[in-house]
N, C-alpha and C positions, 0 to 999 in steps of 0.2 A: 364527700365525692368518692374518696379513695375506698372507703368501706363497700359502697355501692357497687364501685368498678369490680373490687374483689369478689363480691357476690356475683355479679355477673359473669365473672371469668374474663374481664377486659383489662386487668391490671398491666399486661404487658403491651397493650395498643394504645394507651391513652396515658399521657404525662399530664399531671396535675401540680400546679404550684399555686400558692397564695400570696397576694401582695396588696398593700394599701396604696393609697394616693400620696398619703404623707408619712413623713419619717418620724412622727412623734414617737411611735412605740418601737421603732426598728431594734431589733436584737432583744426585745422583751417577750417573755411567754405570755399566752392568751389570759385574758381576764379571768380570774378565779370563777366567776359566775358562767363563763362560756364554758370552762371546764366541767362544771358541776351540771350544767345543763345537757352538754354533749354525753357525758357519762352515764347519765339516765338514759339515753337513748341507745346505749352501748357504743359509742364513739370515743376514741381515745384522741386527746390532744397532744398526748406526750410527745417531746420533741419539737414541738412546734414553736417557731420564733417569728416574730413580725419582721417583715421586710416590705421596703417601698419598691413600687413598680419602676422598673428601668426601661428606657427605650429599647435595649435589646430584647425586651419581652415581645415586642410587636413584630420581630422577625423570627423568634423562636417558637411562638405558639400560634396556632390557627385561630383560635377564639379566645377572646379576653371578655370575662364576664364581669359585669358590675351588678351590685346589689341595688343601686338607686340612680336616677337620672343626673344628680350631681357627679357621680363617678363616672358614667358612660361619657358625659359631656366633657369632664376634664381629661379622660383618656383621648377623646377625639383631638384635643389641643395639643396633647404631647405625643401623639402617634407621628414618628418620622414619616416624611414624604415617601410615598410609594410602598410602604408596608401593606401587605396583603391581609393581616390580622383582622377577623370581624370582631367588632366590638359589638357587645350585646346585653341586654338585662336577663338576669337569670330567670325570672318570671314570665319573661317571653316565651319560655319554653315548656312553662307549666301548662296543664290542661286544667282549664277553668279556675286560674288563680282568683283569690279573692281581692287581689289588688295588683299592682303592677310593680311594685317596689318592695324590697326587704327593709323595713325600718331599722335604723340603727339603736340596738338595744343599750348602747354603753349608759344613757342617762336613766336607764330604768332599773328595775329591779330583776330578780330571777325570771319571773313570768315573761318579761321581755325577750330575754333570751330564748326562752321555750318557745314563743310565738316565732321569734326569728328562724328558730330550726324547723318548724312546722312548714314555714314557706320556703325555706332553703330545701327541705326535703321534696316539696312539689316541684320546684324548679329542676333539682337534680334528677328527679324521676323523669321529666320531660326532656331534659338534656341527654340522658342516657339513651332514651329512645330515638332521639335525634342523630347521636352519633352512632347508634347501631344501624340506623338506615342511611348514613351518610359517613363510611368509615374514613373516608379520605380527608374529612375534617378534623379527625382526632389525631392526628399524627403529629409529633414534635419534630422540627427540623434538627439536623445535626445530630 
């Protein structure tokens, strides 16, 4: 997402963070297969470390994206009352996605990570188009 924002000249208007629902890998670098698959596409995951989603994320961000229904459902359950953050599936922003969810590639091989990136790129392209058309939705508070 950051690379696409940079290419679109939107790095200074959209704040992006990454977080997981569980703290199993908090503080750890990305899976080596993810690093390799990303590098093949020209994306660097250098400096990225896993973190767990926090209640404050629901007040700091306008949109919180999940890759699959289990994550969006879990996020709805932990969203603090009254928080305005929109929770959405990434592929709901994609134009003609082959499916609605990005499958977790963790238990597959490198090809699973490649396919996940294919789907993520579709979703990110649609999300960028959405944010360009709705700029107020892309700002971080504070």
